[in-house]
C-alpha positions as CSV (number, residue, x, y, z in Angstrom):
1,M,-24.1,-48.7,-57.6
2,Q,-23.5,-50.7,-54.4
3,S,-20.1,-52.2,-53.7
4,I,-19.1,-55.0,-51.4
5,I,-15.8,-56.7,-50.4
6,F,-15.3,-60.2,-51.5
7,A,-13.0,-61.9,-49.0
8,T,-10.7,-63.8,-51.3
9,N,-7.2,-63.5,-52.9
10,N,-8.2,-65.8,-55.8
11,Q,-8.5,-63.6,-58.9
12,H,-10.3,-66.4,-60.8
13,K,-13.1,-66.5,-58.2
14,V,-13.3,-62.7,-58.3
15,E,-13.7,-62.7,-62.1
16,E,-16.3,-65.5,-62.0
17,I,-18.3,-63.8,-59.2
18,Q,-18.3,-60.4,-60.9
19,S,-19.4,-62.1,-64.1
20,A,-22.2,-63.9,-62.3
21,I,-23.3,-60.7,-60.6
22,G,-23.1,-58.5,-63.6
23,N,-23.2,-54.7,-63.1
24,Q,-25.7,-54.7,-60.2
25,I,-23.0,-54.7,-57.6
26,T,-19.3,-53.9,-57.7
27,V,-17.1,-56.5,-56.1
28,I,-14.1,-55.1,-54.2
29,T,-11.1,-57.5,-53.8
30,L,-9.1,-57.8,-50.6
31,A,-6.2,-56.0,-52.3
32,E,-8.5,-53.1,-53.4
33,A,-9.7,-52.9,-49.8
34,G,-6.1,-52.7,-48.6
35,V,-6.2,-56.1,-46.9
36,N,-3.1,-58.2,-47.5
37,I,-3.7,-61.5,-45.6
38,D,-4.3,-65.1,-46.5
39,I,-7.2,-66.2,-44.4
40,P,-6.8,-69.8,-43.1
41,E,-9.4,-72.4,-43.9
42,P,-9.0,-74.8,-40.9
43,H,-12.5,-76.1,-40.6
44,P,-14.1,-79.4,-41.6
45,T,-17.0,-77.8,-43.6
46,L,-17.4,-75.4,-46.4
47,E,-19.9,-73.4,-44.3
48,Q,-17.4,-72.9,-41.4
49,N,-14.6,-71.9,-43.7
50,A,-16.7,-69.4,-45.5
51,S,-17.9,-68.0,-42.2
52,E,-14.4,-67.7,-40.9
53,K,-13.3,-65.7,-43.9
54,S,-16.2,-63.2,-43.9
55,A,-16.0,-62.7,-40.1
56,T,-12.2,-62.0,-40.3
57,I,-12.7,-59.4,-43.0
58,K,-15.6,-57.8,-41.2
59,K,-13.4,-57.5,-38.1
60,L,-10.5,-56.0,-40.0
61,T,-12.5,-53.5,-42.1
62,G,-15.7,-52.9,-40.3
63,L,-17.4,-53.2,-43.7
64,D,-20.1,-55.6,-45.0
65,C,-18.5,-58.4,-47.0
66,F,-18.9,-61.9,-48.3
67,S,-16.7,-64.9,-48.8
68,E,-17.1,-68.3,-50.3
69,D,-15.7,-71.7,-50.0
70,T,-16.1,-74.3,-52.8
71,G,-15.5,-78.0,-52.8
72,L,-15.6,-80.8,-55.3
73,E,-17.5,-83.8,-53.8
74,V,-16.9,-87.1,-55.5
75,A,-19.4,-89.9,-54.6
76,A,-16.9,-92.9,-55.0
77,L,-14.4,-91.1,-52.7
78,N,-17.0,-90.5,-49.9
79,G,-17.3,-86.8,-50.7
80,D,-13.5,-86.2,-51.1
81,P,-11.7,-84.0,-51.8
82,G,-14.6,-81.8,-50.5
83,V,-13.3,-79.1,-48.1
84,L,-9.7,-79.9,-49.0
85,S,-10.2,-79.5,-52.7
86,A,-7.7,-76.7,-53.2
87,R,-5.0,-78.6,-51.1
88,Y,-5.9,-82.1,-52.2
89,A,-2.4,-83.0,-53.3
90,G,-0.6,-80.7,-50.8
91,D,-0.4,-77.2,-49.4
92,E,1.1,-75.7,-52.6
93,K,-2.5,-75.7,-54.1
94,S,-1.3,-77.1,-57.5
95,F,-4.3,-77.5,-59.9
96,D,-2.4,-80.1,-61.9
97,K,-1.3,-82.2,-59.0
98,N,-4.8,-82.1,-57.5
99,I,-6.3,-83.4,-60.8
100,D,-3.6,-86.1,-61.1
101,K,-4.4,-87.3,-57.6
102,L,-8.2,-87.3,-58.3
103,L,-7.8,-89.2,-61.5
104,E,-5.5,-91.7,-59.8
105,K,-8.0,-92.3,-57.0
106,L,-10.8,-92.8,-59.4
107,D,-8.9,-95.2,-61.7
108,G,-11.0,-98.3,-62.3
109,K,-14.0,-97.0,-60.4
110,A,-17.3,-97.2,-62.3
111,D,-19.1,-94.5,-60.4
112,R,-17.6,-91.2,-61.4
113,S,-20.5,-89.0,-60.3
114,A,-19.5,-85.8,-58.5
115,R,-20.8,-82.3,-57.6
116,F,-19.3,-78.9,-57.1
117,R,-20.8,-77.1,-54.0
118,T,-20.3,-73.5,-53.2
119,V,-21.3,-71.8,-49.9
120,I,-21.3,-68.0,-49.7
121,S,-21.2,-66.3,-46.3
122,L,-22.5,-62.8,-46.4
123,V,-22.0,-60.5,-43.4
124,W,-24.6,-57.8,-43.8
125,K,-25.7,-55.2,-41.3
126,G,-24.3,-57.2,-38.4
127,R,-25.8,-60.6,-39.4
128,E,-24.5,-63.6,-41.3
129,H,-26.5,-65.1,-44.2
130,L,-25.5,-68.3,-46.0
131,F,-26.2,-69.2,-49.6
132,E,-25.5,-72.5,-51.3
133,G,-25.1,-73.4,-55.0
134,I,-24.7,-77.0,-56.3
135,C,-23.8,-78.3,-59.8
136,E,-24.1,-82.0,-60.3
137,G,-21.9,-83.8,-62.8
138,S,-19.2,-86.4,-63.3
139,I,-15.4,-86.7,-63.5
140,T,-13.9,-87.4,-67.0
141,N,-11.1,-89.9,-67.5
142,E,-8.7,-87.2,-68.7
143,R,-8.4,-83.4,-69.0
144,V,-10.4,-81.8,-71.7
145,G,-10.4,-78.0,-72.4
146,R,-8.2,-75.0,-71.5
147,N,-10.6,-72.5,-69.8
148,G,-11.4,-72.1,-66.2
149,F,-9.3,-73.2,-63.3
150,G,-9.1,-75.9,-60.6
151,Y,-10.9,-79.1,-61.5
152,D,-12.7,-77.6,-64.5
153,P,-10.8,-79.7,-67.1
154,V,-12.2,-83.0,-65.6
155,F,-15.7,-81.9,-64.5
156,L,-18.5,-82.6,-66.9
157,P,-21.7,-80.8,-65.7
158,K,-24.9,-83.0,-65.9
159,G,-26.9,-82.4,-69.1
160,T,-23.9,-81.1,-71.1
161,N,-21.3,-82.8,-73.2
162,R,-18.4,-80.5,-72.4
163,T,-16.3,-79.9,-69.4
164,F,-16.2,-76.6,-67.6
165,A,-12.8,-76.0,-69.2
166,E,-14.4,-76.2,-72.6
167,M,-16.9,-73.5,-71.8
168,D,-16.6,-69.7,-71.9
169,M,-17.7,-67.8,-68.8
170,S,-21.3,-67.2,-70.0
171,E,-21.8,-70.9,-70.8
172,K,-20.3,-71.9,-67.4
173,N,-22.5,-69.4,-65.6
174,A,-25.6,-71.0,-67.1
175,V,-25.0,-74.1,-64.9
176,S,-22.3,-73.4,-62.4
177,H,-22.5,-73.8,-58.6
178,R,-20.9,-70.4,-58.0
179,K,-23.4,-68.7,-60.2
180,K,-26.3,-70.4,-58.4
181,A,-25.0,-69.3,-55.0
182,A,-24.2,-65.8,-56.4
183,D,-27.8,-65.5,-57.7
184,K,-29.1,-66.1,-54.2
185,L,-26.7,-63.5,-52.8
186,I,-27.8,-60.9,-55.4
187,D,-31.5,-61.6,-54.7
188,F,-30.9,-61.0,-51.0
189,L,-28.9,-57.8,-51.6
190,I,-31.4,-56.3,-54.0
191,N,-34.2,-57.1,-51.6
192,H,-32.4,-55.7,-48.5
193,S,-30.5,-52.8,-49.9
194,T,-33.1,-50.1,-49.2
């Protein structure tokens, strides 16, 4: 079985990606690869941040790897929090504070449409490949559910009547942005691994 480094320190993302990928490829975390750094995300786009992370790990390890950056894009907030989703309410990356700020900004707004967008950057045999996954939905008025992480308690995927935080991993994978991007990554790796 093939293995590849996932350039993240976020254990939630590692679990979600490994669940999305299944047993076709083993995901190696930064810690398992012996890399103990927090890679900055200084860029204005998800694509650039994902590229920065995979390029950094490739440089440090010399190994093929992938990274991802995900943002919640809310229509009524001109696409915010977007690339700043994890740090929306400050650098401490507090899920609760981020949600509080989001709900406050949306208070009284009729349009609550939003989407999660994931961009995966794969560095494979010396070249970079980008894969995107999008999940359309809307923001609820209050938190619902206890599963997941980040904005999951207030994100209602289109065509469902439950937030991500009310779903188990397999239900979330059926519609999630990260799974859609991961599927494209897997297709690429399967077709180019020989």
